C-alpha positions as CSV (number, residue, x, y, z in Angstrom):
1,X,-7.8,3.9,-14.8
2,X,-6.8,7.4,-14.1
3,X,-6.4,6.8,-10.4
4,X,-4.6,3.5,-10.9
5,X,-1.9,5.0,-13.1
6,X,1.4,5.0,-11.3
7,X,3.6,8.1,-11.2
8,X,5.9,6.7,-14.0
9,X,2.9,6.3,-16.3
10,X,2.5,2.5,-16.0
11,X,-0.6,0.6,-14.7
12,X,-0.4,-2.3,-12.3
13,X,-0.7,-5.7,-14.1
14,X,-3.3,-7.1,-11.8
15,X,-4.7,-10.6,-12.6
16,X,-4.3,-12.0,-16.1
17,X,-3.2,-8.7,-17.7
18,X,-1.0,-10.3,-20.4
19,X,-0.5,-7.3,-22.8
20,X,-2.9,-8.6,-25.4
21,X,-4.6,-6.1,-27.7
22,X,-7.4,-6.6,-30.1
23,X,-6.4,-3.7,-32.3
24,X,-2.9,-2.4,-31.5
25,X,-2.7,1.3,-32.4
26,X,0.6,2.1,-30.8
27,X,4.0,0.6,-29.9
28,X,3.7,1.8,-26.3
29,X,4.5,-0.7,-23.5
30,X,1.6,-3.0,-22.7
31,X,1.3,-1.5,-19.2
32,X,1.0,2.1,-20.5
33,X,-2.7,3.0,-20.7
34,X,-2.3,6.7,-20.9
35,X,-3.3,6.8,-24.6
36,X,-6.8,5.6,-23.5
37,X,-6.9,8.3,-20.9
38,X,-6.1,10.8,-23.7
39,X,-9.0,9.6,-25.8
40,X,-11.3,9.8,-22.7
41,X,-10.1,13.4,-22.0
42,X,-11.3,14.5,-25.4
43,X,-14.6,12.4,-25.5
44,X,-15.7,13.6,-22.0
45,X,-13.9,16.9,-21.8
46,X,-11.9,15.8,-18.7
47,X,-9.1,18.1,-17.8
48,X,-7.9,15.7,-15.1
49,X,-7.6,12.8,-17.6
50,X,-5.6,15.0,-19.9
51,X,-3.1,15.8,-17.1
52,X,-2.5,12.1,-16.4
53,X,-2.3,11.3,-20.1
54,X,0.4,14.0,-20.4
55,X,0.4,14.2,-24.2
56,X,-1.6,13.5,-27.4
57,X,-1.1,9.9,-28.3
58,X,-1.4,7.9,-31.5
59,X,-4.7,6.4,-30.2
60,X,-6.3,9.9,-30.4
61,X,-5.1,10.3,-34.0
62,X,-6.2,6.9,-35.3
63,X,-9.5,7.0,-33.5
64,X,-10.5,10.7,-33.8
65,X,-8.2,12.1,-36.5
66,X,-6.4,15.4,-36.6
67,X,-9.4,17.1,-35.1
68,X,-9.1,14.9,-32.0
69,X,-5.5,15.8,-31.5
70,X,-6.3,19.5,-31.9
71,X,-9.1,19.1,-29.4
72,X,-6.7,17.4,-26.9
73,X,-4.2,20.2,-27.3
74,X,-6.8,22.9,-27.0
75,X,-8.6,22.0,-23.8
76,X,-7.3,22.6,-20.3
77,X,-5.4,20.3,-18.0
78,X,-5.9,20.1,-14.2
79,X,-4.9,17.7,-11.4
80,X,-7.6,15.2,-10.4
81,X,-9.5,16.5,-7.4
82,X,-8.5,13.6,-5.2
83,X,-5.1,12.1,-4.9
84,X,-6.1,8.9,-3.0
85,X,-9.2,7.0,-4.0
86,X,-11.3,4.0,-2.8
87,X,-12.6,2.1,-5.8
88,X,-15.1,0.1,-3.7
89,X,-16.9,-1.9,-6.4
90,X,-13.7,-3.3,-7.8
91,X,-12.1,-3.6,-4.4
92,X,-9.0,-1.5,-5.2
93,X,-7.7,1.3,-2.8
94,X,-5.2,3.8,-4.0
95,X,-3.0,5.8,-1.6
96,X,-1.0,8.6,-3.1
97,X,0.3,11.9,-2.0
98,X,0.0,13.8,-5.3
99,X,0.1,13.7,-9.1
100,X,3.7,14.7,-9.7
101,X,6.1,12.3,-11.4
102,X,8.1,12.1,-8.2
103,X,5.2,11.3,-5.8
104,X,4.5,8.1,-3.7
105,X,1.7,5.6,-4.4
106,X,0.4,2.3,-3.1
107,X,-2.4,0.1,-4.4
108,X,-4.0,-2.6,-2.3
109,X,-6.3,-5.3,-3.6
110,X,-9.4,-6.1,-1.4
111,X,-11.7,-7.3,-4.2
112,X,-13.0,-10.6,-5.6
113,X,-10.6,-13.1,-7.0
114,X,-12.2,-12.4,-10.4
115,X,-15.5,-12.1,-12.2
116,X,-17.7,-15.1,-12.7
117,X,-15.5,-18.2,-12.1
118,X,-12.5,-16.0,-11.5
119,X,-10.8,-17.4,-14.7
120,X,-8.5,-14.4,-15.1
121,X,-8.1,-13.7,-11.4
122,X,-5.1,-14.4,-9.2
123,X,-4.7,-15.3,-5.5
124,X,-3.8,-11.7,-4.7
125,X,-6.0,-11.0,-1.7
126,X,-4.6,-7.9,0.2
127,X,-1.6,-7.7,-2.1
128,X,0.0,-4.3,-2.6
129,X,2.0,-2.5,-5.3
130,X,4.2,0.5,-4.4
131,X,5.9,3.4,-6.1
132,X,8.4,5.6,-4.2
133,X,9.5,9.0,-5.4
134,X,7.8,8.3,-8.7
135,X,9.7,5.0,-9.3
136,X,7.8,1.7,-9.2
137,X,9.2,-0.4,-6.4
138,X,6.9,-3.4,-5.6
139,X,5.1,-5.1,-8.4
140,X,2.6,-7.8,-9.2
141,X,4.6,-10.7,-10.8
142,X,2.3,-10.7,-13.9
143,X,0.8,-13.6,-15.9
144,X,3.5,-15.1,-18.2
145,X,1.7,-18.1,-19.6
146,X,-1.6,-19.9,-19.8
147,X,-0.8,-23.2,-21.5
148,X,3.0,-23.5,-21.9
149,X,3.5,-24.9,-18.4
150,X,0.9,-25.7,-15.7
151,X,3.5,-25.2,-13.0
152,X,4.3,-21.7,-14.3
153,X,0.6,-20.8,-14.8
154,X,-0.1,-21.7,-11.2
155,X,3.1,-20.0,-9.9
156,X,2.3,-16.6,-11.4
157,X,-1.3,-16.6,-10.1
158,X,-0.2,-17.9,-6.6
159,X,-0.2,-15.8,-3.5
160,X,3.6,-16.2,-3.3
161,X,3.9,-14.3,-6.6
162,X,2.2,-11.3,-5.0
163,X,3.1,-8.9,-2.3
164,X,1.0,-10.4,0.4
165,X,1.2,-12.9,3.3
166,X,1.2,-16.6,2.8
167,X,0.6,-19.3,5.4
168,X,2.3,-22.8,5.2
169,X,3.5,-22.0,1.7
170,X,-0.1,-22.1,0.4
171,X,-2.2,-19.6,-1.6
172,X,-5.2,-17.8,-0.3
173,X,-7.2,-19.3,-3.2
174,X,-6.6,-22.8,-4.6
175,X,-6.3,-23.1,-8.4
176,X,-8.4,-25.6,-10.3
177,X,-7.8,-26.0,-14.0
178,X,-6.2,-23.3,-16.1
179,X,-9.1,-20.9,-15.8
180,X,-10.9,-21.6,-12.6
181,X,-10.4,-22.2,-8.8
182,X,-11.2,-24.9,-6.3
183,X,-11.6,-22.3,-3.6
184,X,-11.8,-18.5,-3.7
185,X,-10.8,-16.2,-0.9
186,X,-13.5,-13.7,0.1
187,X,-12.1,-10.2,0.9
188,X,-13.8,-7.8,3.2
189,X,-13.2,-4.1,3.6
190,X,-13.3,-3.0,7.2
191,X,-12.1,0.7,7.1
192,X,-11.2,3.2,4.4
193,X,-10.3,6.7,5.5
194,X,-9.0,9.3,3.0
195,X,-7.7,12.6,4.5
196,X,-5.3,15.4,3.5
197,X,-2.5,14.2,5.8
198,X,-3.1,10.4,5.9
199,X,-5.0,7.5,4.5
200,X,-6.0,4.3,6.4
201,X,-7.0,1.0,4.8
202,X,-8.1,-2.1,6.8
203,X,-9.3,-5.3,5.3
204,X,-9.3,-9.1,5.7
205,X,-9.9,-12.3,3.8
206,X,-11.0,-15.8,4.7
207,X,-8.8,-17.8,2.2
208,X,-7.0,-19.7,5.0
209,X,-10.2,-20.8,6.8
210,X,-9.9,-24.0,4.9
211,X,-6.8,-25.1,6.8
212,X,-6.8,-27.8,9.5
213,X,-6.2,-25.0,12.0
214,X,-8.2,-22.2,10.3
215,X,-6.7,-18.7,10.0
216,X,-7.9,-15.3,9.1
217,X,-5.5,-12.7,7.6
218,X,-6.2,-9.0,8.3
219,X,-4.0,-6.2,6.9
220,X,-4.2,-2.5,7.8
221,X,-2.1,0.2,6.1
222,X,-1.5,3.7,7.5
223,X,-0.1,6.1,4.9
224,X,1.5,9.2,6.3
225,X,1.4,11.3,3.1
226,X,4.7,12.6,1.8
227,X,6.4,10.2,4.2
228,X,5.9,6.4,4.4
229,X,3.5,3.5,5.0
230,X,3.0,1.4,8.1
231,X,1.5,-2.0,7.4
232,X,0.1,-4.3,10.1
233,X,-0.6,-7.9,9.3
234,X,-2.4,-10.1,11.8
235,X,-3.3,-13.8,11.6
236,X,-6.0,-15.0,14.0
237,X,-5.6,-18.8,14.5
238,X,-5.3,-21.4,17.2
239,X,-2.8,-23.5,15.3
240,X,0.9,-23.7,14.5
241,X,1.8,-22.2,11.1
242,X,4.7,-21.1,8.9
243,X,4.4,-17.5,7.6
244,X,6.0,-15.5,4.8
245,X,5.6,-11.8,3.9
246,X,6.5,-11.6,0.2
247,X,8.0,-8.6,-1.6
248,X,8.5,-8.6,-5.4
249,X,10.6,-5.8,-6.7
250,X,10.5,-4.2,-10.1
251,X,13.2,-5.0,-12.7
252,X,16.2,-2.9,-12.1
253,X,15.6,-2.2,-8.4
254,X,18.7,-2.8,-6.3
255,X,17.8,-4.1,-2.9
256,X,19.6,-6.2,-0.3
257,X,19.3,-7.4,3.3
258,X,20.9,-4.9,5.7
259,X,24.1,-5.8,7.5
260,X,22.3,-6.4,10.7
261,X,19.5,-8.4,9.0
262,X,16.9,-6.0,10.3
263,X,15.7,-4.5,7.0
264,X,15.7,-4.7,3.2
265,X,17.0,-1.6,1.4
266,X,18.5,0.1,-1.5
267,X,19.3,3.7,-2.6
268,X,15.7,4.8,-2.7
269,X,14.0,2.6,-0.1
270,X,14.1,0.7,3.2
271,X,11.7,-1.9,4.4
272,X,11.6,-2.9,8.1
273,X,9.5,-5.8,9.3
274,X,9.0,-6.8,13.0
275,X,7.6,-10.2,13.9
276,X,8.3,-13.1,16.3
277,X,10.9,-15.6,15.3
278,X,11.4,-13.8,12.0
279,X,14.2,-13.3,9.5
280,X,14.7,-12.0,6.0
281,X,15.5,-14.3,3.1
282,X,16.7,-13.4,-0.4
283,X,15.2,-15.7,-3.1
284,X,15.1,-16.0,-6.9
285,X,11.9,-15.3,-8.8
286,X,10.5,-13.9,-12.0
287,X,8.2,-11.1,-13.1
288,X,6.4,-10.9,-16.4
289,X,5.3,-7.7,-18.2
290,X,3.6,-9.4,-21.1
291,X,2.6,-12.9,-22.3
292,X,5.4,-15.3,-23.0
293,X,8.2,-13.2,-21.4
294,X,9.6,-13.5,-17.9
295,X,12.7,-12.0,-16.3
296,X,14.5,-12.4,-13.0
297,X,13.8,-9.7,-10.5
298,X,14.6,-9.3,-6.7
299,X,12.3,-11.3,-4.4
300,X,12.6,-10.8,-0.6
301,X,10.7,-12.7,2.0
302,X,10.2,-12.2,5.8
303,X,9.6,-15.7,7.2
304,X,8.6,-16.8,10.6
305,X,6.6,-19.4,12.5
306,X,4.4,-19.5,15.6
307,X,1.4,-20.9,17.4
308,X,-1.7,-18.9,17.9
309,X,-2.4,-15.3,16.8
310,X,0.5,-13.6,15.0
311,X,1.3,-10.0,14.4
312,X,3.7,-8.3,11.9
313,X,4.5,-4.7,11.4
314,X,6.2,-3.5,8.2
315,X,7.3,0.0,7.6
316,X,8.0,1.0,3.9
317,X,10.1,4.1,3.7
318,X,11.1,6.1,0.6
319,X,14.7,7.4,0.8
320,X,15.5,10.7,-0.9
321,X,18.7,11.3,-2.8
322,X,21.4,12.3,-0.3
323,X,19.2,11.8,2.7
324,X,20.2,9.9,5.8
325,X,18.9,6.3,5.6
326,X,15.9,5.9,8.0
327,X,16.2,3.8,11.1
328,X,13.2,2.0,12.8
329,X,13.4,0.4,16.2
330,X,10.8,-1.1,18.5
331,X,10.4,0.2,22.0
332,X,8.7,-1.7,24.9
333,X,5.2,-0.5,25.8
334,X,2.4,-1.9,27.9
335,X,-0.9,-2.7,26.1
336,X,0.4,-2.4,22.5
337,X,3.3,-2.0,20.2
338,X,5.5,1.1,19.7
339,X,8.1,2.0,17.1
340,X,10.5,4.9,16.9
341,X,11.1,6.0,13.3
342,X,14.1,8.3,12.5
343,X,13.2,9.8,9.1
344,X,14.3,12.9,7.2
345,X,15.6,14.7,10.2
346,X,12.5,13.9,12.4
347,X,11.9,11.5,15.2
348,X,8.5,9.8,14.8
349,X,6.7,7.6,17.3
350,X,4.0,5.2,16.2
351,X,1.9,3.4,18.8
352,X,-0.6,0.6,18.1
353,X,-3.1,0.0,20.9
354,X,-4.0,-3.7,21.3
355,X,-6.9,-2.7,23.6
356,X,-8.5,0.5,22.1
357,X,-9.9,2.6,25.0
358,X,-7.0,1.7,27.3
359,X,-4.6,4.6,27.9
360,X,-1.1,3.9,26.9
361,X,1.6,6.0,28.4
362,X,4.7,7.0,26.6
363,X,7.5,9.4,27.5
364,X,6.0,11.9,24.9
365,X,2.2,11.5,25.1
366,X,-0.6,9.3,26.5
367,X,-3.3,7.9,24.2
368,X,-6.3,5.5,24.0
369,X,-6.5,5.6,20.2
370,X,-6.0,2.4,18.3
371,X,-3.5,4.2,16.0
372,X,-1.4,7.0,17.2
373,X,1.5,8.7,15.3
374,X,3.5,11.7,16.4
375,X,6.3,13.7,14.9
376,X,9.0,15.5,16.8
377,X,11.8,17.8,15.5
378,X,15.2,17.7,17.2
379,X,14.7,21.3,18.4
380,X,11.6,20.8,20.5
381,X,10.6,18.5,23.3
382,X,6.9,18.4,22.3
383,X,5.5,16.8,19.2
384,X,4.8,19.1,16.2
385,X,2.1,16.8,14.7
386,X,-0.2,13.9,15.5
387,X,-2.4,11.5,13.6
388,X,-4.9,9.5,15.8
389,X,-7.5,7.0,14.7
390,X,-10.2,5.1,16.6
391,X,-10.3,6.6,20.1
392,X,-11.1,9.8,22.0
393,X,-8.3,10.7,24.4
394,X,-4.8,12.2,23.7
395,X,-2.8,13.9,26.5
396,X,0.4,15.9,26.0
397,X,2.3,17.5,28.9
398,X,-0.8,17.1,31.2
399,X,-3.1,18.7,28.6
400,X,-6.1,16.9,27.2
401,X,-5.9,17.8,23.5
402,X,-9.5,17.0,22.8
403,X,-12.0,19.0,24.9
404,X,-14.9,17.3,23.1
405,X,-15.2,13.8,21.6
406,X,-13.5,13.1,18.3
407,X,-15.6,11.3,15.7
408,X,-13.2,8.6,14.7
409,X,-10.0,10.3,13.8
410,X,-8.0,13.6,13.7
411,X,-4.9,15.2,12.4
412,X,-3.3,17.7,14.9
413,X,-0.6,20.3,14.4
414,X,1.1,22.3,17.1
415,X,2.2,25.9,16.7
416,X,3.8,27.1,19.9
417,X,1.4,26.4,22.7
418,X,-1.7,25.8,20.5
419,X,-2.9,22.6,19.0
420,X,-4.9,22.9,15.7
421,X,-7.2,20.0,15.3
422,X,-8.6,18.8,12.0
423,X,-11.2,16.1,12.9
424,X,-13.9,14.4,11.1
425,X,-16.5,16.4,13.1
426,X,-14.8,19.8,12.4
427,X,-11.8,22.0,13.1
428,X,-10.9,23.6,16.4
429,X,-7.9,24.4,18.6
430,X,-6.7,23.7,22.1
431,X,-4.3,25.7,24.3
432,X,-1.5,24.0,26.1
433,X,-1.9,24.4,29.8
């Protein structure tokens, strides 16, 4: 619960979280669980839970009396040791760059549809929720109703009501009656890396294997901490399908399709998606924060169609107050995909290698890693920083950066002619030749 708390103090309403309480002790919003964390901080002497709880709550008083409030006030507060966290048993993976109220956070769901028959689960395989600069941006649509309307019940638990990819307008899991499913997508975690400078998630699900032309959805997310997310969606299939990447925004978020149609954006965010035959659409939809209530909120979709395996790249970028809006363009490259990202005064280059092990040559560097990210300042011709994952060769200005094998991944910083390497198998440095 501590790790799932968003920077604004809310908690994602995943599955049938309808705001119900057996014994309401406060008038706090149904998605504010910080009072429970406050109680936990006293019971278990947890300084980290106290910091996320922020203040003594009514729950502490009603459950533990004045002595409980005094104990909360008396004990220390400290940031949780880890910012990002893989909650493997539940299947939730949290990417965040810190614990301040202005930090960035993403949660991705790679767990089961729900316990037992999945009665209170939703078709939310590989769905995400996002906060930028502390403000919740992308949300789960919620639950709204159980019995008022079967159509509304099925809509709110559908894949389309979540921030994931849909195929042929269908959900990854097929609803049965009000509290069960005819089919349930099985999600599989492939990779979870949690490092100081970046996180990487990679997972898939088999929910669309039931189609006449079976399809497997795989989603990877690279989080460059304190910067942005790069999301890659692939669908492996032999058939022809219609695709939609769905984005549900929190109430009050202002977003619109850019003048050139290449992105969705507002004052605090821009989202670029690249895919064949694709375009952005603005639709009407609802979100629900508690049972029986629904409100209109922005809903954007990137739609496309195609035969055979499909690939989509989405870059989600926070925009700071007064900052120049970011610009993302794709550049041609052999053996993969490459994107130039103009962001916060830097020029970043991200390269995805379709054939890991094959060297891809760019004007800036050569790499055989599956994921390669580099940052350049306007004042220098060489990159200041690298993130590389799943490979072993990186060459800059005729210098091989790794003089010994890298165990999976590395973050690299350059100071003058020296490259300082923080790899899974240790720290070292290389001199530019």
